[in-house]
N, C-alpha and C positions, 0 to 999 in steps of 0.2 A: 578528557572525554573525547570520544569520536562519534560523530553523527552516524547513526546506523539504525536500521529498522528494529522495532521491538518485536521479538518473536515469541509472543506469549499467546496461547490459545490453540485450538485444534488446527490440523493441517488444512482442512477445507476452508476455514475462515482466513487463514494466513495466505492461502494461494489466490484469494480474490484481491483485485486491485482496490485501493482506497479511493474510489471515484464515485461520482454522481452521474446520472444520465444527462445527456445533452438537453433533452426535453425539460427535465427538472431545472437545470441550471438556467436555461433560457427563460423559463417561467419566473424564476426569482429575479433575474435581471429585468424582465419586462415589468414586474411588480414595482421594482425600485424606480425605473424610468417613468412609469405612468403615475406614480404617487409622489414619492419624496423628491425626485429630480424635477418633476414638473412644478411642484410647490416651490422649491428653491429657485428655479429659473424665473417663475412668474413673480414671486414675492420680492426677490432681490434684483429683478430685471437684469439678468445676466444669463450667460450660457455656461453652466458649471460642468465640470468633468463628470463622466459617467463610469469611468473606470480608472484604475491606477496600475502602473506596470513597474515591477521590480525585476532586474535581471538576476538570473540564477546564481552567478558567481558572487554577487553582493549579498544575496540572501544566505548563501552558504557561509560566507565570511561573517555575517552578522551572527549566525548560530554558533560558529566556531568561537568568535570573540566572546559571546555570551557564556559559553561553557568554560572558556579559559579564565575569564575574569571572575566567574563564580567560584572556580577552584582556588583562585588566589585568596578570596575572602574566606572560604571555608573548604579545605581539601576533602571533607567528607560529603560534599554536595554531590547528589546523584542526578542523572538525567531526569528521573521522575519528579525531582524537586523543582525543576526549571520549567518555565513557560514564557509565552510572549503575550502581552496584552496589547490589542490594537485599539488606538484611539482615533476617532474622527477628528480632523483638524482642518483649519483653513489657512492658506497663505495670507500674509498681511496685505492691506491695501497698498496701492502703488506709492502713495505719499509716505508710507512707512517702510519702504522696501530696503532701507539701509540695514535693517536687522538681518537681511538675507545676504550680506556681503561675503560671508565665508561659505556660502552654499552656491551650487552651480544651477540653481533653478531659474529658468528664464522669467523675465518680468511678465510675460503673457499669462502666467499662472496666478497673478495677483487675485486674491479673494476666492480662488477655486479651492475645493476641498482636497484633502490628502489624507493619508494614514500615517500615524506615528506608531512605531513599534517600541514597546518598553519591556525589557526583560523583567520577569517576575521570579520570585523564589518562594516556594511553598513553605509555610511555617506551620506549626502544630495547630494554631488557631485560625489562620487565614492566609491568603496569598498576598505577599507584600511585593511592592515594586522595589527594584534596586536599579540605580542609574549607573550606566557605564558609558563612556564616550565611544560611540560607534556611529560612523557616518554612513548613512544609506539614503540616497535621494530617489524617491519615487517620481515617476513621470505621470502626471495626470493626463488622461486621454479624453478628448472630446470628439464625439462622432460628427 
C-alpha cells in the first residue's frame, strides 16, 4: 500500500482542503487550556504539556510501517480497513524513569501527558487493535 489521498466524491468537495478554520481551532485549544489543562495543573500541582509535536517524516514512516505490517498479516488488507487510535497517556514519574531507557524522551517530561498511536484493523464486528513495533517519540510542548 502507498499512502495517497482517497479520491471519492464530487470534484468540488475533493478540491477543498481538509482543514478547519484558525478561529475554530483556537477556540478548541482555548477550551482545553481553560478546562482540562487548568484542572490537571491545579489538581496535580504541575505544569502539563498543552500540545504534542510529531515530525512529518516519522508520521509518514509510522503510516508506511502500519500498512506494511498489516499486509504481512493479511495481504488482502485494504487502506479502508486500517486506522489509528490515539490514546491519552502520561510519562512515568521520575522515580520510575528506568522504563524509559530505550526511549529518547528527556526526563523533564516526567508525568506530563502524551499521545500513543495504536494501529487498528477494521473487522466485521468492530475495530480491533493490532500491535506492531513502531517507534515514534512525540515531543510534549509547554507554553
